[in-house]
C-alpha positions as CSV (number, residue, x, y, z in Angstrom):
1,X,0.0,0.0,0.0
2,X,2.8,2.4,0.9
3,X,4.5,1.6,-2.4
4,X,1.3,2.4,-4.3
5,X,0.9,5.8,-2.5
6,X,4.6,6.6,-3.2
7,X,4.1,5.8,-6.9
8,X,1.0,8.0,-7.2
9,X,2.8,10.9,-5.4
10,X,5.8,10.5,-7.8
11,X,3.5,10.4,-10.9
12,X,1.6,13.5,-9.7
13,X,4.9,15.3,-9.1
14,X,6.3,14.3,-12.5
15,X,3.1,15.4,-14.3
16,X,3.1,18.8,-12.5
17,X,6.7,19.4,-13.7
18,X,5.7,18.5,-17.3
19,X,2.8,20.9,-17.0
20,X,4.9,23.7,-15.7
21,X,7.5,23.2,-18.5
22,X,4.7,23.2,-21.1
23,X,3.2,26.4,-19.7
24,X,6.6,28.1,-19.6
25,X,7.4,27.2,-23.2
26,X,4.0,28.4,-24.3
27,X,4.6,31.8,-22.6
28,X,8.0,32.1,-24.3
29,X,6.4,31.5,-27.7
30,X,3.9,34.3,-27.1
31,X,6.6,36.9,-26.2
32,X,6.5,39.7,-28.8
33,X,9.1,39.5,-31.5
34,X,11.4,42.5,-31.7
35,X,11.8,44.2,-35.1
36,X,13.8,47.1,-36.4
37,X,13.2,49.7,-39.1
38,X,14.9,52.9,-40.2
39,X,13.2,55.9,-41.8
40,X,12.4,59.6,-41.5
41,X,10.2,61.2,-38.9
42,X,7.0,62.5,-40.5
43,X,5.4,63.8,-37.3
44,X,5.5,63.5,-33.5
45,X,2.6,63.8,-31.1
46,X,3.9,64.4,-27.6
47,X,0.4,64.4,-26.1
48,X,-0.6,61.0,-27.5
49,X,3.1,59.7,-27.3
50,X,3.1,58.7,-31.0
51,X,5.8,58.9,-33.7
52,X,5.0,58.5,-37.4
53,X,7.9,57.3,-39.5
54,X,8.2,57.2,-43.3
55,X,10.1,54.0,-44.3
56,X,10.4,51.9,-47.4
57,X,7.3,50.0,-46.3
58,X,5.4,53.3,-46.1
59,X,4.3,55.3,-43.1
60,X,4.3,53.4,-39.8
61,X,2.9,54.7,-36.4
62,X,4.8,53.8,-33.2
63,X,3.5,54.2,-29.6
64,X,6.1,55.5,-27.2
65,X,5.7,54.5,-23.5
66,X,7.6,55.0,-20.3
67,X,10.0,52.2,-21.1
68,X,11.0,53.6,-24.5
69,X,14.6,54.9,-24.7
70,X,15.2,57.8,-27.1
71,X,18.9,58.2,-28.0
72,X,21.1,60.4,-30.1
73,X,24.5,58.8,-29.9
74,X,25.1,58.3,-26.2
75,X,22.8,61.2,-25.2
76,X,19.4,60.4,-23.8
77,X,16.7,62.5,-25.5
78,X,13.0,63.1,-25.1
79,X,10.1,62.7,-27.5
80,X,10.0,66.5,-27.8
81,X,13.5,66.4,-29.3
82,X,12.3,64.5,-32.3
83,X,11.4,66.7,-35.3
84,X,10.0,66.0,-38.7
85,X,12.8,65.0,-41.1
86,X,15.0,63.4,-38.5
87,X,16.5,60.1,-39.6
88,X,15.4,57.5,-37.0
89,X,16.0,53.8,-36.3
90,X,13.2,52.2,-34.3
91,X,13.4,48.9,-32.4
92,X,9.8,47.8,-31.7
93,X,7.4,45.0,-31.1
94,X,3.8,44.5,-32.0
95,X,1.7,44.4,-28.8
96,X,-2.1,44.1,-29.1
97,X,-1.9,45.2,-32.7
98,X,0.1,48.3,-32.0
99,X,3.8,49.0,-32.9
100,X,5.3,49.8,-29.5
101,X,8.7,51.4,-29.7
102,X,11.4,50.0,-27.3
103,X,14.2,52.1,-28.6
104,X,14.4,55.2,-30.9
105,X,17.9,56.1,-32.2
106,X,18.4,59.4,-34.0
107,X,21.1,59.1,-36.6
108,X,22.7,62.4,-35.5
109,X,22.2,64.6,-32.4
110,X,20.2,67.7,-33.0
111,X,22.1,71.0,-33.5
112,X,22.2,73.1,-30.3
113,X,19.8,76.0,-30.2
114,X,21.6,79.2,-30.6
115,X,20.4,82.3,-28.8
C-alpha cells in the first residue's frame, strides 16, 4: 500500500513538472518579437506619445511608452527632441496590434539651439 501511494505521489509530481515546462514554453512563444526599421520622422505627437515614421514600407505609427529609450549617440533624448525630417531607427514589437517602440535612435544629435 505504501508503495502504491509513493508511486502515485511521484506520478503527480512528474506530471506537474511536465505541465509547468509546457506552460513556460508556451509563454515564451507568445513573447512579442522585436523588429527594427529605419526611416524619416513625419510627425511627433507628444500628447498621444506617438511617432509617425516614413520608411520603405510606407508610413508606420509607433507608440512611445515610459520604457522607450530615445537616444542620439550616447545622449538620452525626449520625445519632444524628435522633429520631422529626423532620420530614426526604431526597435519595436507589436503588442495588441500596436507598434510599441522599445528604442528610438536618432542618426545624429540635433544641433544646439543658438540664442
